[in-house]
C-alpha positions, 0 to 999 in steps of 0.5 A: 490524574490527567489535567486537561489543558485550557481549550484542549477539549474544544480543540479536539472536538473540532479535530474530530469534526474535521477528521470526519470530513476527511473520511468523505474525501478519502472514500473517493480513493477506491483502489479496487476501482482505480488500479485493478483491471477488470479484464486481467485474465483476457489480457493475460491470455492475449499477451501469452498467445502473442509471446508464444508466437514471437510477437510483441503485445502490450496489454490493453486493460479496462477499469470500472468508471469513476462515480464522482465529479472532480469539481465537487471533490476538489471544492471539498478538498480545498475547503477542508485544507483551508479549515485545517490551516485556520485551525492551526493545531499541532496536527494540522500539518499532518492532515494538510499533507494527507489532503494533498495526497488525496488531491493528487489522486483525484487529479489523476484518476478523475481523468479516467478517459485519458488513461491511455495517454502519456499525460495520465501515465506521468501523473500516475508515476508522480503519485509516488515519484522517482524511486528513493536512492537509498531504497534503490541502492539497497535493492541492487545490493540485495539482488547481488546475493538474493536469488529467487528460491523455487519452492519444491513440489514436495512442500505442502501448499495451502489455498486461500481458505486456509489463509483466511482461517489463519488470519482470523485466528491471529486477529481474534486470539493473538491481537484481540481485534475484530477480524477484517472481512476477507474476500476473494478477488482476481487481483494482480498480487496475492493479497490486497488490503483496504483499510477504510473498508476493513477488508482483505482481498485475496487472489482467488487463484493464489496458493501458499506455502507454510513460509508464505502463511507465516510471513503474511501473518506477520506482515499483513496482520501483525503490521498493517492490520494491527497499526490500522486498528490503533487508528480505529481505537483513537477514532481518528480516520487520518491516523487509521489510514496513515500518511504517504510517509507512513506507507514506506515506514510501514512496508519497511516494518513489515519486511523487518517483521517478516524476516524475524519470523521462524520459517518465513518465506524465502524471497522477501528481500528478493521480491521487495528489491525487484519491486523497487528496481522495476519501479525505477524503470517503469517510466522508461519502458513499456510492459513488454520490455519490463517483462523481458527485463525480468527474465534475467531474474527468473524464467517463471513467465507467470511471475514476470507477467504479474510483476510487470502488472504491478507497475503498469496497473492503472494504465489502459495502454501499457505500451505507454511509458510511466506507471504506478511506482508505489512498489518502491515503498517497500525498500525505501521504508526498509532502508530507514527501519532496518537498523532502528533500535528495538524500542523505537521499532517494537514500541514507538512505531507500533503505538500509532500509525505514524512514519518514523519521521512523524513520531513527534505527534505521539504526545498529542495523540496520547493526550487525545486518547486520554480525554476522548471519552469525555468529548 
């Protein structure tokens, strides 16, 4: 029998109420609107037309407009922060850190009329900041021995429809969870997840080898979707989306998980290391120069373009120094989790959507889970 601490029921009821208010704020952070350009194909054509003629061109991206007023959202954010401080619960610090991240996101993207300015580019860069030294060092070491492997033409290639079927099967039959909705979208990468919407976006033009399929099943479904579902099971939105610290932990987990899969894709560490490396230079180079820089690692110009798009997305004028340094999180997280013992990695980190530095919250979440049905 589990004995409920005095006042714990009321505390958890208040936590649920505050958590629901976080959801309203989090819905403002719309990556599909904020960072995915709506004229990617047109700008890609302009870039390569200019490149073939020996001319320098930096894409000029366009985005959907925001649909909220900064003043209103900031008031919601500040009020919720104050209420969590007053609440003074074991989980208050977790939520306050999460609120601060959303505050920074709104501060940057509510000024979408300034997307072509250095101020916007710097604010965008500061969302994730300078690249973590451990991740960058690990990336540089990995790139000394890991080269881009070209998939032979003889290998069987699958389209996005096949990937969706594989995703659905893993979610339904192996993980026993309700499948997330998959949608085709013209995005810079091949795959994108939206946890609040329970959606998986797949690049409509992407093709996948068998190793890609196996890796994505382990990475996207086996780690990201599975850990998000632990939050849905709790019924706490904050632990469904996870913290900024968790983002790095989880991407590192995804790499470790994928590397353990038989017949996985060959370029996992290479790609993650390149992501980290160009995140470290995005504040010192424009789009064109990063594109040229990448050619020392691959002569595949389409690959170089897509990689550059990842760190310059959210900008309108990509000649501006600065950009989206999020892609550093892969190797930052892998540097932390790669040598963790099996229990910590396979049990503790898969129980809830927590960073390795947040496992101290496990006990209070266990208590919440045991009594939530009576709340």
